[in-house]
C-alpha positions as CSV (number, residue, x, y, z in Angstrom):
1,M,42.0,142.9,134.8
2,D,40.6,146.2,133.0
3,P,40.2,145.8,129.4
4,K,42.6,147.0,126.7
5,P,42.0,149.8,124.6
6,N,40.7,149.0,121.3
7,F,43.7,148.5,119.3
8,K,41.8,148.6,116.2
9,E,40.7,151.9,117.0
10,I,44.2,153.1,117.7
11,I,45.5,152.1,114.6
12,A,42.7,153.8,112.8
13,H,44.0,157.1,114.4
14,S,47.5,156.6,113.9
15,P,49.6,158.4,111.2
16,L,51.6,155.2,111.5
17,I,51.6,152.9,108.0
18,F,52.6,149.4,109.2
19,T,54.5,147.5,106.3
20,I,54.5,143.6,106.2
21,G,56.6,142.4,103.9
22,V,55.9,138.4,102.7
23,A,58.6,137.0,100.5
24,G,58.8,133.4,98.7
25,D,58.7,131.5,95.5
26,S,55.4,132.3,93.1
27,G,52.8,129.7,94.1
28,S,54.0,129.3,97.5
29,G,51.1,130.4,99.5
30,K,52.1,133.9,100.4
31,T,48.5,135.0,101.1
32,T,47.5,132.4,103.3
33,F,49.4,133.2,106.0
34,T,48.3,137.0,106.7
35,N,44.4,136.2,106.2
36,A,44.3,136.5,109.9
37,I,45.7,140.0,110.1
38,R,43.3,140.9,107.3
39,Q,40.4,139.3,109.4
40,I,41.1,140.9,112.5
41,F,41.6,144.1,111.5
42,G,39.3,144.4,108.3
43,P,39.6,145.5,104.5
44,G,39.3,149.2,105.9
45,L,42.3,149.1,107.8
46,V,44.2,146.4,105.6
47,S,45.7,146.9,101.8
48,T,48.0,144.7,99.7
49,I,50.2,145.2,97.0
50,T,51.2,142.3,94.8
51,L,54.7,142.8,93.7
52,D,53.7,141.2,90.1
53,D,52.8,144.6,89.2
54,Y,56.2,145.5,89.5
55,H,57.3,143.2,86.7
56,K,59.3,145.1,84.2
57,F,58.3,143.0,80.9
58,D,55.1,141.4,79.9
59,R,54.7,137.6,79.5
60,E,55.7,137.9,75.5
61,E,58.7,140.2,76.0
62,R,59.9,138.2,79.0
63,R,59.7,135.0,76.5
64,R,61.5,136.6,74.0
65,L,64.1,137.5,76.4
66,D,64.4,134.3,78.0
67,I,64.1,136.2,81.3
68,T,61.8,134.7,84.2
69,P,60.2,137.2,86.8
70,L,62.5,135.6,89.5
71,N,65.5,137.6,88.1
72,P,65.4,141.2,89.6
73,E,66.5,143.0,86.6
74,A,63.1,141.6,85.4
75,N,61.2,143.8,87.9
76,N,61.1,148.0,88.3
77,L,62.8,147.3,92.4
78,G,63.6,150.8,92.2
79,T,60.3,152.1,91.6
80,L,58.7,149.8,93.9
81,E,60.9,151.3,96.8
82,T,60.1,154.8,95.8
83,D,56.3,153.8,96.0
84,I,56.5,152.2,99.4
85,A,58.3,155.2,100.9
86,Q,55.9,157.3,99.3
87,L,53.2,155.3,100.6
88,K,54.4,155.1,104.5
89,K,54.7,159.2,104.2
90,G,50.8,158.6,103.9
91,H,51.0,159.8,100.2
92,S,49.2,158.2,97.4
93,I,50.9,156.7,94.3
94,Q,50.0,155.6,90.8
95,K,50.2,151.7,90.9
96,P,50.9,149.6,87.8
97,V,48.9,146.4,87.3
98,Y,49.9,143.2,85.7
99,N,47.3,141.4,84.3
100,H,47.7,137.5,84.8
101,T,45.1,136.7,82.5
102,T,46.5,138.5,79.7
103,G,50.0,138.7,80.6
104,K,50.0,142.6,79.9
105,F,49.9,145.5,82.2
106,D,46.8,147.3,82.5
107,S,46.6,151.0,82.9
108,P,48.0,152.1,86.7
109,V,45.4,153.0,89.2
110,P,45.5,155.4,92.2
111,F,46.5,153.7,95.5
112,S,46.3,154.6,98.9
113,A,47.8,152.4,101.7
114,G,45.5,151.4,104.6
115,K,47.2,151.6,108.2
116,I,48.7,147.9,107.6
117,L,50.3,147.5,104.6
118,I,51.0,143.8,103.3
119,L,53.4,143.5,100.1
120,E,53.5,140.5,98.7
121,G,56.2,139.1,96.1
122,L,59.2,137.2,95.1
123,H,61.6,140.2,96.0
124,T,60.0,141.6,99.0
125,L,63.1,141.4,101.1
126,F,65.8,141.5,98.3
127,K,67.1,145.2,98.5
128,P,68.7,146.6,101.6
129,G,66.2,149.4,101.1
130,L,63.0,147.6,100.8
131,R,64.0,145.6,104.1
132,E,64.6,148.9,105.9
133,L,60.9,149.9,105.0
134,M,59.7,146.5,106.3
135,D,58.3,146.4,110.1
136,F,57.6,142.8,109.8
137,S,59.2,140.3,107.6
138,I,58.0,136.9,106.4
139,F,59.4,134.1,104.3
140,V,57.2,131.2,103.2
141,D,59.3,128.3,102.2
142,P,57.2,125.5,101.2
143,E,59.3,122.2,100.2
144,N,59.6,121.7,96.4
145,E,57.2,118.8,96.6
146,V,54.5,121.0,98.0
147,K,55.5,124.3,96.1
148,Y,55.2,122.5,92.8
149,A,51.9,120.7,93.5
150,W,50.3,124.0,94.1
151,K,51.9,125.8,91.3
152,R,50.3,123.2,89.1
153,M,46.8,123.7,91.0
154,R,47.1,127.3,90.5
155,D,48.5,127.4,87.1
156,M,46.4,124.9,85.2
157,E,43.1,125.5,86.9
158,R,43.0,129.2,87.5
159,R,45.4,130.5,84.5
160,G,44.7,127.6,81.9
161,Y,48.3,126.7,81.6
162,S,49.2,122.9,80.4
163,S,50.8,120.5,82.4
164,D,53.7,120.5,80.0
165,V,54.1,124.2,80.1
166,V,54.3,124.5,83.9
167,S,56.6,121.8,83.7
168,G,58.9,123.9,81.9
169,E,58.6,127.0,84.0
170,I,59.2,125.1,87.1
171,Y,62.7,123.8,85.4
172,R,63.6,126.9,84.0
173,R,62.7,129.1,87.4
174,E,64.9,126.6,89.8
175,K,68.2,128.3,89.3
176,D,66.8,131.9,89.6
177,Y,64.7,130.9,92.8
178,Q,68.1,129.4,94.5
179,E,70.1,132.7,93.4
180,F,67.8,135.4,93.9
181,I,64.9,134.4,96.1
182,A,66.0,131.5,98.6
183,P,68.6,134.1,100.1
184,Q,65.9,136.2,101.1
185,R,65.2,134.1,103.9
186,C,68.1,135.4,106.0
187,H,66.5,138.5,105.9
188,A,63.1,137.5,107.6
189,D,61.8,137.8,111.0
190,A,59.9,134.6,110.4
191,I,60.1,131.8,108.1
192,I,57.0,129.4,107.3
193,R,58.3,126.0,106.5
194,I,55.7,123.6,104.7
195,R,56.3,119.8,104.4
196,P,53.6,116.8,103.6
197,S,52.1,116.0,107.0
198,G,53.4,112.9,108.6
199,Y,49.8,111.4,108.8
200,G,49.9,111.0,105.0
201,E,51.0,112.9,102.0
202,D,47.4,112.9,100.7
203,K,46.3,114.8,103.7
204,G,47.3,117.9,101.8
205,A,45.3,117.4,98.8
206,T,42.1,116.2,100.7
207,K,42.1,118.2,104.0
208,N,44.8,121.1,103.4
209,I,46.8,119.1,106.3
210,Y,50.6,119.9,106.2
211,N,53.8,119.9,108.7
212,I,54.4,123.4,109.4
213,S,56.8,125.0,110.9
214,L,56.9,128.7,112.4
215,L,60.6,129.8,112.7
216,Q,61.3,132.8,114.5
217,N,64.3,135.1,115.8
218,R,64.4,135.3,119.3
219,M,62.3,138.8,120.3
220,K,64.9,141.5,121.4
221,R,61.7,143.2,123.1
222,T,58.9,142.0,124.7
223,I,56.0,143.4,126.3
224,R,54.5,141.9,129.7
225,D,50.9,140.1,129.9
226,I,51.4,139.0,126.2
227,D,50.8,135.3,126.4
228,L,49.2,132.6,124.0
229,N,47.6,129.4,125.6
230,I,46.6,126.4,124.8
231,D,44.0,124.5,126.3
232,L,45.2,121.3,127.6
233,Y,42.3,120.1,129.5
234,S,40.4,120.2,125.9
235,M,43.3,118.9,124.3
236,L,43.3,115.9,126.7
237,S,40.0,115.3,127.5
238,F,38.0,115.8,124.4
239,H,40.7,115.6,121.3
240,D,39.5,113.0,118.8
241,H,42.1,113.5,116.1
242,D,46.1,112.9,115.8
243,F,48.2,116.0,115.8
244,L,51.8,116.8,116.5
245,L,53.1,119.7,118.6
246,E,56.9,120.4,118.6
247,F,59.4,123.0,119.8
248,S,62.7,123.0,118.2
249,T,66.0,124.4,116.8
250,Q,66.6,124.3,113.4
251,M,68.9,125.5,111.0
252,V,68.5,128.2,108.2
253,D,71.0,129.4,105.8
254,C,72.7,131.9,108.1
255,A,71.2,131.4,111.6
256,R,69.9,129.1,114.5
257,M,66.0,129.8,114.5
258,R,63.2,128.7,117.2
259,A,60.7,126.5,115.6
260,L,57.5,125.7,116.6
261,T,55.8,122.8,114.5
262,F,52.2,121.5,114.0
263,D,50.7,118.6,112.1
264,G,47.6,116.9,112.0
265,E,44.3,118.4,112.9
266,M,43.3,120.1,116.6
267,N,39.6,120.7,117.8
268,Y,38.9,124.5,117.7
269,D,38.1,124.4,121.5
270,T,42.1,123.5,122.0
271,I,42.8,126.8,120.3
272,R,40.0,129.4,121.5
273,K,42.0,130.6,124.3
274,L,44.8,132.1,121.5
275,E,42.0,134.0,119.8
276,K,40.8,135.1,123.7
277,S,44.6,136.2,124.4
278,I,44.4,138.2,121.2
279,E,41.2,139.8,122.3
280,Y,42.4,140.9,125.5
281,Q,45.9,142.5,124.1
282,T,44.1,144.2,121.6
283,G,40.6,145.1,123.0
284,I,39.1,144.1,119.5
285,H,35.8,141.4,120.1
286,P,35.2,139.3,118.9
287,I,38.2,137.6,117.3
288,A,36.6,134.1,116.0
289,I,38.2,133.7,112.8
290,F,37.5,129.8,113.0
291,E,34.3,129.9,114.9
292,G,31.8,127.2,114.1
293,R,34.5,124.8,112.7
294,E,35.2,121.6,114.3
295,T,38.9,121.0,113.8
296,V,41.8,123.7,112.8
297,T,44.8,122.6,110.6
298,P,48.3,123.9,111.2
299,T,48.0,126.4,108.6
300,D,45.0,128.1,110.6
301,I,47.1,127.7,113.8
302,I,50.2,129.2,112.4
303,Q,48.0,132.3,111.2
304,L,47.0,133.1,114.5
305,I,50.1,132.9,116.0
306,L,51.8,134.7,113.2
307,S,49.2,137.3,113.5
308,W,49.8,137.7,117.8
309,R,53.7,138.3,116.7
310,I,52.9,140.9,114.0
311,I,50.5,142.7,116.6
312,H,53.3,142.2,119.3
313,R,55.9,144.3,116.7
314,R,52.7,146.9,116.1
315,I,52.4,147.5,119.4
316,F,56.1,148.0,120.2
317,I,56.3,150.4,117.5
318,R,53.5,152.5,118.9
319,E,54.7,152.6,122.5
320,R,58.3,153.7,121.0
321,V,56.7,156.3,119.1
């Protein structure tokens, strides 16, 4: 087969700004699952906006008003929508900056979008106007046990909060999460569910191994010759680790979705063909995100499969335009 044209170069010369919206609770791992896209296309083409920059109130004001960032009224979502629309037209904006260390706002900075713009935050899919601006959308949905452990680690180790403060914030935010954040699952193209590993709950803290499901809607349009291969020979002949691979139908709040679930560890060679398939489809060489590692985790595998799904959507937009 003839090699595909270099999709990275095609994107670089295209006027289209492709937007990926990632929604979920604070500390839910939203950045992690788009890392493969960042690595495949590089910082020259990929830029990110964190929606925390669009908070309406600083930390002290929120405390005084007794309002959490999960409440849409605590955020400038109208300004966010306007800014994204401008960025998709190729214009620059003056982007606000929220400083998590001080809990205050720094001076706005000039910002221009890369050809792939990732938006991560609590309310990425909250408003219809925001959803219309997203070309692909993801909701990251860890179970509470996992989410709270991550939040404690982040807020205590990186942000210097006490255990009591973090516990209070977790309790205070739960009502707003259920009212304003969780319903956004219904608007996502893909949902990532994260549970403790069935091979031991300690696997998450010690080896970053979780039971992870990628739930997706049925593709309305597909492109021929897009395929993903798992090397069964490698898996059956050389695999030294326990793992689970399952395909099922799972219920989300408003729909049935197809779920691909992984747990445990896989040898890197087992999924090398996934990377090779993306290389072939994009013309980008090499794609070897996990090269040099003996094993890969469900997080790694889901990153790779999700990047293929995003590339598929971007290819369709290119062909349509």
